[in-house]
N, C-alpha and C positions, 0 to 999 in steps of 0.2 A: 504493500500500500504506500510505503514511503516514496518509491519511485513514481507512483501515480500522482502523489501530491506535488512532487517536484515538477512533473510535466504540467499540471494544472497551474501552478504558480508561474511557470515560465510563460505560458500562454497569457495569463492574466497580468503579467508584468509589463505588458505593452499598453500604454494609455489609450490608444485608439481601439484596441480589441476590448478593453474594459468598458469604454464608452459605448461600443456597439451593444454589448450585453445590457448596459443600463438603458439604452434607447429602446431595446426590445422588451424591457420590463413594462414600459408604458407607451406602446407604439402610437396610440391616439394623440398623445401629447407631443411626441417627437417627429411624427410623420403626418403632416396635415393634408397631403394630397390624397383624395379618395382612392386614386388608382394605385397607391402604394400598398394598400391593405388587401390581403386575400379575402375575398368575399366569404361571409359566413355561410352563404348558401352552397359554396363549393366545399368548404371544410369548416367544421365546427371549431377547429383548433386555431384558425387564423394564421397570419404570418405577414412578413413584410418583404417586398420584392428586392432582390439584390441591387438593382439599378437605383432604387431610392436610398438604400443604405450607402451605396457608393457615392451618391450625390451629397448626402449629409456628411459623410466622412471626408469628402473632397480628396479621394484617392483614385488611382487608376482602377479599371475593372479587374485586372489581374491581381493587384494587391488586395483589393476588397474581397475577392473570391478566396484568396489564400487565407486571409484572416478569418473569414467565416468558416472555412473548412477546418482550420486549426481549432476553433471553438467547438465545431461539431465533432471532431475527432476525440476530444476529451469528454464529450457527452453533454456539454452545456447548451448546445443548440440542436434543433431538429430542422430538417428541410423537407419541402414538398415541391415537386415539380408539376407545373401546369402548362402544357404546351412548351413554348421556348423559355418560359420564365420560371425561376426558382424562388421560392418564398422561405424565409427563415423565421423561426420562433424559438423562444427559450424552452429548455427542457426543465421545467420547474421541479420535477421529481428528483432529477439528478443534482440540481443545484442544492436542494434540501439535504440530500444524502451527503454531499461534499461538505456542506456547512456543519452537519452533525459529526462527520469524521474530524473536521478541524477542531470542533468543540471538545471532542473526546481525546484526541491525540496531542493537541497543542495546548 
């Protein structure tokens, strides 16, 4: 588990990746374009389009995708593809598990 925590802290050690996670906590506050949100009729889970995350982060598409995939690899994000668009949302269950591990171990 210690190696897993190190990987998590490495990913969260980047300010922009941390901000992305914060933005996705309350997407309605941080992404005001209606087209940014995955329609609730398509998925009850929702999500934010990569392009809108990229625009907010002011990064290249490749850097944004890399950052999002890093967050997904450690389990903090989930993605859903609809046509040519990919939408991301937080994995709240995994975030709670990690918070509990930190509470117990540290």
